[in-house]
C-alpha positions as CSV (number, residue, x, y, z in Angstrom):
1,X,31.9,-9.0,94.7
2,X,29.0,-10.1,93.1
3,X,28.5,-6.0,92.0
4,X,32.0,-6.6,90.6
5,X,31.3,-9.8,88.1
6,X,27.8,-8.3,86.9
7,X,29.3,-5.2,85.4
8,X,31.5,-7.0,82.7
9,X,28.3,-9.4,81.8
10,X,26.5,-6.0,81.5
11,X,29.1,-4.7,79.4
12,X,29.3,-8.2,77.4
13,X,25.6,-7.7,77.0
14,X,25.8,-4.4,75.6
15,X,28.2,-5.3,73.0
16,X,26.3,-7.8,71.7
17,X,23.1,-5.9,71.4
18,X,25.1,-3.1,69.5
19,X,26.5,-5.8,67.4
20,X,22.9,-7.4,66.8
21,X,21.6,-3.9,65.6
22,X,25.0,-3.0,63.0
23,X,24.3,-6.4,61.4
24,X,20.3,-6.0,61.2
25,X,21.2,-2.3,59.9
26,X,23.5,-3.4,57.3
27,X,21.2,-6.1,56.3
28,X,18.3,-4.0,55.7
29,X,20.3,-1.9,54.0
30,X,21.7,-4.5,51.8
31,X,17.9,-5.8,50.9
32,X,16.8,-2.1,50.1
33,X,19.7,-1.3,47.7
34,X,19.8,-4.7,45.8
35,X,22.3,-5.3,43.6
36,X,21.5,-4.0,39.6
37,X,20.1,-7.2,37.6
38,X,22.4,-7.3,34.3
39,X,19.8,-8.0,31.5
40,X,22.8,-7.1,28.8
41,X,26.7,-5.9,28.8
42,X,25.6,-2.1,29.1
43,X,22.7,-0.8,31.9
44,X,22.0,2.7,31.3
45,X,19.9,3.5,33.9
46,X,20.4,7.3,34.1
47,X,19.9,6.9,29.8
48,X,23.2,9.1,29.3
49,X,24.0,7.3,25.6
50,X,21.8,7.6,22.7
51,X,20.5,4.4,21.6
52,X,22.8,4.1,18.6
53,X,26.0,4.6,21.0
54,X,24.4,2.6,23.5
55,X,24.2,-0.4,20.9
56,X,27.5,-0.1,19.3
57,X,29.0,-0.3,22.7
58,X,26.8,-3.6,23.5
59,X,28.2,-4.7,20.2
60,X,31.7,-4.5,21.1
61,X,31.3,-6.3,24.6
62,X,29.6,-9.1,23.3
63,X,32.4,-9.3,20.1
64,X,35.2,-9.4,23.3
65,X,32.6,-12.1,24.9
66,X,32.2,-14.1,21.4
67,X,36.1,-14.1,20.4
68,X,37.9,-14.4,23.9
69,X,35.8,-15.3,26.8
70,X,35.9,-12.4,28.9
71,X,33.0,-10.6,29.9
72,X,33.2,-6.6,30.4
73,X,30.2,-4.7,32.0
74,X,28.8,-1.2,32.2
75,X,26.5,0.3,34.9
76,X,25.6,3.9,34.4
77,X,23.5,5.2,37.6
78,X,21.3,8.4,37.7
79,X,22.9,8.3,41.6
80,X,24.5,5.3,43.9
81,X,21.8,3.9,46.1
82,X,21.7,5.8,49.5
83,X,24.6,5.1,52.4
84,X,25.8,3.0,49.8
85,X,29.7,3.0,49.0
86,X,30.9,3.6,45.5
87,X,33.8,0.6,46.0
88,X,30.9,-2.0,48.3
89,X,28.2,-1.4,45.9
90,X,30.6,-2.1,43.0
91,X,31.7,-5.2,44.1
92,X,28.7,-6.6,45.2
93,X,26.8,-5.6,41.3
94,X,30.1,-7.3,40.0
95,X,29.6,-10.7,42.3
96,X,25.6,-10.8,41.5
97,X,26.3,-10.4,37.8
98,X,28.9,-13.0,38.1
99,X,31.2,-11.2,35.3
100,X,33.7,-13.6,33.9
101,X,33.7,-17.1,33.7
102,X,33.9,-19.6,36.9
103,X,37.5,-20.7,37.5
104,X,38.8,-17.8,35.6
105,X,37.7,-15.0,36.8
106,X,37.9,-12.7,33.5
107,X,35.3,-10.6,34.5
108,X,35.5,-6.4,35.0
109,X,32.8,-3.7,35.7
110,X,32.5,-0.3,34.8
111,X,30.4,2.0,36.9
112,X,29.3,5.1,36.8
113,X,27.4,7.4,38.9
114,X,26.6,10.3,37.2
115,X,25.0,12.5,40.6
116,X,28.2,12.2,42.8
117,X,30.4,12.1,39.8
118,X,32.2,8.6,40.2
119,X,33.6,6.0,38.2
120,X,35.0,2.6,39.5
121,X,36.7,0.1,37.7
122,X,36.0,-3.4,39.2
123,X,38.7,-5.7,38.2
124,X,37.9,-9.5,38.3
125,X,40.1,-11.7,40.1
126,X,41.8,-13.7,37.0
127,X,42.3,-10.3,35.4
128,X,44.0,-8.9,38.2
129,X,47.7,-9.7,36.9
130,X,46.8,-7.7,33.2
131,X,44.7,-4.7,34.7
132,X,46.4,-3.8,38.0
133,X,44.8,-1.1,39.9
134,X,47.3,1.3,38.9
135,X,46.8,0.7,35.3
136,X,42.7,1.3,36.2
137,X,43.5,4.2,38.2
138,X,44.8,5.2,34.7
139,X,42.3,5.0,32.3
140,X,40.1,6.6,34.9
141,X,42.2,9.4,34.6
142,X,43.7,10.0,31.7
143,X,40.8,8.6,29.6
144,X,37.1,8.8,30.9
145,X,37.6,11.9,33.1
146,X,39.0,13.9,30.4
147,X,36.2,12.8,27.8
148,X,33.4,13.4,30.4
149,X,34.2,16.7,31.4
150,X,34.0,17.2,27.8
151,X,30.8,15.5,27.6
152,X,31.9,13.0,25.4
153,X,30.6,9.8,27.1
154,X,30.4,7.1,25.2
155,X,33.7,8.0,23.4
156,X,35.4,8.2,27.0
157,X,33.7,4.9,27.7
158,X,34.5,3.2,24.5
159,X,38.0,4.3,24.2
160,X,38.4,3.0,28.1
161,X,37.2,-0.2,27.3
162,X,39.2,-0.8,24.4
163,X,42.3,0.2,26.5
164,X,41.3,-2.4,28.7
165,X,40.3,-4.8,26.3
166,X,43.8,-4.4,25.1
167,X,45.9,-5.3,27.7
168,X,43.5,-8.4,28.7
169,X,43.8,-9.6,24.7
170,X,46.3,-7.3,23.0
171,X,45.1,-9.6,19.7
172,X,42.0,-8.7,19.8
173,X,40.7,-6.0,16.9
174,X,37.2,-4.2,18.0
175,X,34.4,-4.3,15.0
176,X,34.4,-0.7,13.0
177,X,31.7,1.3,14.5
178,X,28.9,2.8,12.7
179,X,30.7,6.0,12.4
180,X,33.9,4.6,11.2
181,X,32.4,2.4,8.8
182,X,30.7,5.5,6.9
183,X,33.9,7.0,6.8
184,X,35.3,4.1,4.6
185,X,32.8,4.4,2.7
186,X,33.2,7.6,1.9
187,X,36.4,7.2,1.0
188,X,36.2,4.2,-1.0
189,X,33.3,6.3,-2.9
190,X,36.0,8.9,-3.3
191,X,38.7,5.9,-5.0
192,X,36.5,4.8,-7.4
193,X,35.7,8.4,-8.8
194,X,39.1,9.3,-8.6
195,X,39.9,5.9,-10.7
196,X,36.9,6.9,-13.2
197,X,38.5,10.0,-14.0
198,X,42.3,8.6,-14.5
199,X,40.3,5.9,-16.9
200,X,38.2,8.5,-18.5
201,X,41.7,10.9,-19.1
202,X,43.8,7.9,-20.0
203,X,41.4,6.6,-22.7
204,X,41.0,10.1,-24.0
205,X,44.0,10.6,-24.6
206,X,44.5,6.7,-26.3
207,X,41.6,7.2,-28.1
208,X,43.8,10.7,-30.2
209,X,46.6,8.8,-30.5
210,X,45.0,5.7,-32.1
211,X,43.0,8.6,-34.5
212,X,46.5,10.3,-35.2
213,X,48.0,7.1,-36.2
214,X,44.7,5.6,-38.1
215,X,44.3,2.9,-36.1
216,X,40.5,1.5,-36.0
217,X,39.0,1.2,-32.8
218,X,37.1,-2.2,-31.5
219,X,33.4,-1.0,-29.6
220,X,34.0,0.9,-26.3
221,X,33.0,-0.7,-23.1
222,X,31.9,2.2,-20.6
223,X,32.5,1.9,-16.8
224,X,30.4,2.6,-14.7
225,X,30.8,3.5,-11.1
226,X,28.8,2.6,-8.3
227,X,26.3,4.7,-7.5
228,X,25.8,6.9,-4.2
229,X,22.2,4.4,-3.3
230,X,24.5,1.4,-4.0
231,X,27.0,2.8,-1.2
232,X,24.2,3.7,0.7
233,X,23.1,0.0,0.7
234,X,26.4,-1.3,1.6
235,X,26.8,1.3,4.7
236,X,23.1,-0.1,5.7
237,X,24.3,-3.6,5.3
238,X,27.3,-3.0,7.6
239,X,25.9,-0.8,10.1
240,X,23.2,-4.1,10.9
241,X,25.9,-6.5,10.9
242,X,27.7,-4.5,13.6
243,X,24.6,-4.2,15.6
244,X,23.7,-8.0,15.3
245,X,24.9,-9.0,18.3
246,X,21.9,-7.9,20.5
247,X,21.5,-11.1,22.3
248,X,21.3,-10.5,26.6
249,X,24.0,-11.2,29.0
250,X,24.1,-14.3,31.2
251,X,27.0,-14.1,33.5
252,X,29.6,-17.5,34.2
253,X,30.3,-16.9,37.4
254,X,33.5,-15.2,37.5
255,X,34.8,-14.1,41.4
256,X,35.9,-10.4,42.1
257,X,37.9,-9.7,45.9
258,X,38.2,-5.4,45.5
259,X,40.5,-5.1,43.1
260,X,40.7,-1.8,41.1
261,X,40.5,1.6,41.5
262,X,38.0,4.8,41.9
263,X,37.8,8.2,40.7
264,X,35.8,11.1,39.2
265,X,35.4,13.9,36.7
């Protein structure tokens, strides 16, 4: 009889020991793979993006935070920590960073593992209504993955962030990038040149008409278009203004519970 009673106790002891070992291994793995510390809105641990592209993304994320209070983060890793699943690690990173405001939980993390070619969009609890799992999955499949397949990493990340921002705050208008500002400056310079040519032609035609009628002409004032150096100076000011938001990131204590989507390219 005593032998029969010992078997259940022995089985219980074995189960408790196994559970303790499992918990201990999980604790060791978590301690050996600490959550990524965010010093700014974009942590490019893999060095994937050129500095200018990284600055523009940081500026976009900082602008969104300043104007709306929603905090979006991007993490690019050369590889995921050993023994970590994409979903659990992204959740731990997002919780540790505390993206979003406490009580509103309006944060988001876009995490990319280069070696595994994996992408995770971790959505804060307060944004799950605007950014559903389905929407997050479409952003990965239809925007990020095609861009990454063409090695357009910065463009894919920016387009994805803008789409996610539009769902959260439809009235938000991202500031122009340096490239867009340069294009606008070039178009402005071309417009001024065309106006100058039109003004010159009209003035010449009017002067000939005056000469034919014998009308005395007043002193002529010459219109001088802006020089190329002036245009370059204005572009430099625009560029410096767009990258002025370079302060560090400080999380507001937002919460996460695993909402979002995963994918690859």
